[in-house]
C-alpha distance (Angstrom), angle and dihedral (degrees) to the residues before:
residue distance angle dihedral
M1 . . .
T2 3.79 . .
D3 3.91 118.3 .
P4 3.93 103.8 -120.8
L5 3.79 89.1 -152.3
Q6 3.77 93.3 53.7
G7 3.77 89.0 49.0
L8 3.81 91.6 51.6
A9 3.90 88.7 47.9
D10 3.74 91.7 50.0
G11 3.76 91.9 47.1
L12 3.87 91.4 50.5
A13 3.79 91.8 46.6
M14 3.92 88.5 53.8
G15 3.61 92.6 46.4
L16 3.83 93.5 52.3
K17 3.78 92.2 49.4
R18 3.84 90.4 54.4
I19 3.92 90.6 49.5
S20 3.70 89.8 47.7
R21 3.70 93.3 49.2
W22 3.82 91.1 49.2
F23 3.77 89.1 51.8
E24 3.79 89.7 53.4
E25 3.59 92.8 49.0
H26 3.87 100.4 44.9
P27 3.90 105.9 43.3
E28 3.84 95.2 147.7
A29 3.89 90.1 53.2
I30 3.77 89.9 51.6
R31 3.86 92.1 45.7
Q32 3.89 90.4 52.1
T33 3.70 93.5 46.2
L34 3.82 92.5 52.4
E35 3.83 91.2 49.2
A36 3.81 90.2 50.4
V37 3.85 90.0 50.2
Q38 3.75 89.8 50.6
V39 3.81 92.3 51.1
I40 3.73 90.6 49.7
K41 3.84 90.6 47.9
I42 3.80 91.2 53.4
A43 3.74 94.2 44.4
V44 3.81 91.6 51.5
I45 3.81 91.2 49.1
D46 3.87 86.9 49.6
D47 3.77 90.3 55.9
I48 3.81 92.6 51.2
A49 3.92 94.1 44.8
E50 3.83 92.0 48.4
S51 3.85 89.6 64.1
E52 3.82 89.7 51.4
D53 3.70 133.8 56.1
S54 3.87 125.8 -96.3
L55 3.79 90.5 -81.1
A56 3.82 92.1 70.2
R57 3.80 91.0 44.8
A58 3.82 91.3 52.4
Q59 3.77 93.8 47.8
M60 3.74 91.4 60.0
L61 3.78 99.5 44.6
D62 3.74 110.4 116.5
P63 4.02 108.8 -120.9
E64 3.89 86.1 -141.0
V65 3.80 89.1 65.3
V66 3.90 87.4 51.8
R67 3.77 87.9 52.5
A68 3.72 97.2 48.0
L69 3.80 92.1 50.7
A70 3.86 93.0 45.0
R71 3.81 88.9 51.9
H72 3.66 85.4 69.5
G73 3.72 99.7 39.7
W74 3.82 98.9 -98.1
Y75 3.90 133.6 114.0
P76 3.76 126.2 -158.5
P77 3.74 118.7 -106.1
S78 3.81 118.1 -131.6
D79 3.77 97.4 -121.9
K80 3.83 101.6 58.9
S81 3.75 126.8 94.8
L82 3.76 124.4 -100.4
M83 3.74 90.6 -122.1
Q84 3.85 91.5 52.8
L85 3.78 94.3 48.6
S86 3.89 92.2 48.0
F87 3.92 92.5 48.1
W88 3.86 89.3 45.7
A89 3.80 89.9 50.0
Q90 3.74 92.7 47.9
A91 3.83 91.9 49.2
L92 3.79 91.3 52.5
E93 3.74 91.8 54.4
D94 3.86 95.1 44.7
P95 3.80 114.6 118.5
D96 3.68 89.8 -140.2
T97 3.96 105.2 97.0
E98 3.82 91.8 -148.4
Q99 3.71 92.3 58.7
T100 3.77 93.6 46.2
E101 3.76 91.4 49.5
S102 3.76 92.0 49.2
A103 3.84 87.6 50.3
R104 3.78 89.2 49.6
Q105 3.76 90.2 53.6
I106 3.70 90.2 50.7
G107 3.75 91.1 59.2
L108 3.70 92.7 49.3
E109 3.75 98.6 49.4
M110 3.90 92.2 41.5
F111 3.90 93.9 57.3
R112 3.77 92.9 36.0
K113 3.86 87.6 60.0
D114 3.84 98.0 37.0
A115 3.84 95.7 46.9
P116 3.81 96.2 98.7
E117 3.83 94.0 47.1
I118 3.85 89.5 44.7
E119 3.93 91.8 54.4
A120 3.78 93.5 45.4
R121 3.88 91.0 48.6
L122 3.86 91.8 47.0
I123 3.85 92.8 50.2
Q124 3.88 91.2 48.5
Q125 3.99 89.8 50.1
V126 3.69 97.3 43.0
P127 3.83 108.2 22.6
H128 3.80 94.9 164.2
R129 3.84 85.6 67.3
E130 3.80 94.7 50.7
S131 3.84 100.4 113.3
I132 3.76 90.8 49.0
L133 3.67 95.5 46.6
R134 3.75 92.7 46.0
E135 3.79 90.1 52.9
A136 3.85 90.8 47.1
F137 3.88 91.4 53.9
E138 3.83 93.3 41.7
A139 3.86 89.2 52.3
H140 3.75 89.6 51.1
R141 3.83 92.4 49.3
Q142 3.75 90.5 50.9
G143 3.72 93.2 50.2
Q144 3.85 94.1 -111.3
Y145 3.72 90.0 136.0
H146 3.85 100.1 161.0
S147 3.85 85.4 64.3
S148 3.82 97.8 42.1
V149 3.84 91.3 49.0
V150 3.73 93.1 53.7
L151 3.69 94.1 44.0
F152 3.87 94.3 48.9
L153 3.81 91.5 49.2
T154 3.79 96.2 48.0
Q155 3.79 93.5 44.6
A156 3.89 90.7 53.0
D157 3.83 87.6 53.0
G158 3.83 91.1 47.6
I159 3.78 93.3 51.4
C160 3.72 88.5 48.7
Q161 3.84 93.8 50.7
E162 3.75 91.3 51.9
A163 3.77 91.2 48.3
I164 3.71 103.6 46.0
G165 3.78 105.2 4.2
K166 3.70 94.9 -117.6
S167 3.80 136.7 89.3
I168 3.79 115.8 -97.0
Y169 3.77 87.0 -144.6
S170 3.74 97.8 53.7
T171 3.74 114.6 122.5
K172 3.86 89.6 -154.9
V173 3.90 88.9 56.9
I174 3.94 88.8 49.0
A175 3.80 94.1 45.1
N176 3.75 90.9 49.1
A177 3.81 98.5 35.6
G178 3.81 91.1 142.0
D179 3.78 90.9 64.3
I180 3.81 92.8 65.4
R181 3.77 96.0 45.7
E182 3.79 94.2 97.2
Q183 3.83 91.9 51.4
L184 3.78 90.6 54.1
R185 3.70 122.2 92.0
E186 3.83 107.4 -109.1
G187 3.73 116.5 -100.4
V188 3.90 106.5 7.2
L189 3.78 102.3 55.4
R190 3.75 96.9 29.0
E191 3.70 88.6 55.2
L192 3.94 104.1 33.3
L193 3.84 107.2 22.8
M194 3.67 92.2 40.1
G195 3.72 89.7 56.1
L196 3.74 90.1 72.3
M197 3.77 95.4 50.2
W198 3.73 98.4 101.4
D199 3.73 130.6 107.1
G200 3.78 95.6 -115.3
W201 3.82 95.7 62.6
P202 3.96 100.2 134.4
L203 3.81 91.5 -151.4
V204 3.70 94.1 65.2
L205 3.85 103.8 27.0
S206 3.73 114.4 136.6
A207 3.73 123.7 -130.8
G208 3.77 94.4 -98.3
N209 3.63 92.4 52.4
R210 3.78 103.1 48.0
P211 3.85 112.7 104.0
D212 3.80 121.9 -125.5
G213 3.87 108.3 -80.2
F214 3.80 94.3 23.1
S215 3.71 108.5 170.5
E216 3.81 108.0 161.0
L217 3.86 121.9 116.0
N218 3.77 107.9 -82.7
R219 3.77 124.1 -169.8
H220 3.81 97.7 -147.2
Q221 3.74 94.2 47.4
V222 3.77 90.8 50.3
L223 3.75 99.9 42.9
H224 3.77 96.3 41.9
G225 3.71 96.1 45.7
E226 3.67 97.9 -112.8
S227 3.84 93.3 124.5
V228 3.78 124.7 54.9
D229 3.87 100.7 173.7
F230 3.72 100.3 68.1
G231 3.83 93.6 98.0
T232 3.85 96.7 105.6
E233 3.69 134.4 116.2
E234 3.79 89.6 -118.6
C235 3.73 94.4 55.6
S236 3.70 91.6 46.2
L237 3.78 90.9 50.2
K238 3.79 89.9 49.3
A239 3.77 91.6 50.5
M240 3.77 88.6 48.5
S241 3.73 91.2 51.3
F242 3.83 88.7 55.1
L243 3.60 93.1 49.0
N244 3.79 91.3 50.7
F245 3.75 91.1 47.3
S246 3.77 94.5 49.1
A247 3.86 94.1 48.6
F248 3.81 90.6 48.0
V249 3.79 96.3 52.8
L250 3.70 96.5 39.6
E251 3.87 96.8 45.5
G252 3.77 111.8 128.2
V253 3.92 95.4 8.7
E254 3.80 114.4 126.1
S255 3.88 123.5 -165.2
């Protein structure tokens, strides 16, 4: 007499072999399906976040998206959809130079357009810094980019110092990121700020860790006079994007 459980087991094993063989023979179909699932996942999260405030949106943003943007000198604004940010990050990382140039232009246009709103929001959030912020944004408008870059980067550090009592550029903070987790508001900083806490962050790379041909905006090179070619609109917009990002994720946090 045939054991019904053994027969079921044999049938399942055969079915799994067929599925496994199909996966091996159709890798492109699997890749496309996974990409479609990811798009749907991001879209569903967007629908949820749109019904909440920016805190909900920040809590669900993948730190890997932050890192992908930061590798190219950009930082996510708080008012863009998760789908937009994910696709922007993918384009920046694409080996196709046309794709990366298009993604670069997206960053430039986005922060050119948003600059007045960013300035107003920052002044409202940290009114005791109003005079410095107004000077920074006016320098940017006047094309005095060496000045605006320095002011944007230093104000981001100042806001961080006030919020968590540590420099956001500190290599010790980055190396021991886990030590500040308990100090950080759950959700926002753990997801967003911690996304920057890795030793490849271009903005804080030390001289010994910068690869040959390194050309990204670097805080040490700027503030210690090592770099003389950061006075461009793009560098200023990237520094602005970092200041905006820092203020957003640190809002309401007290040391």
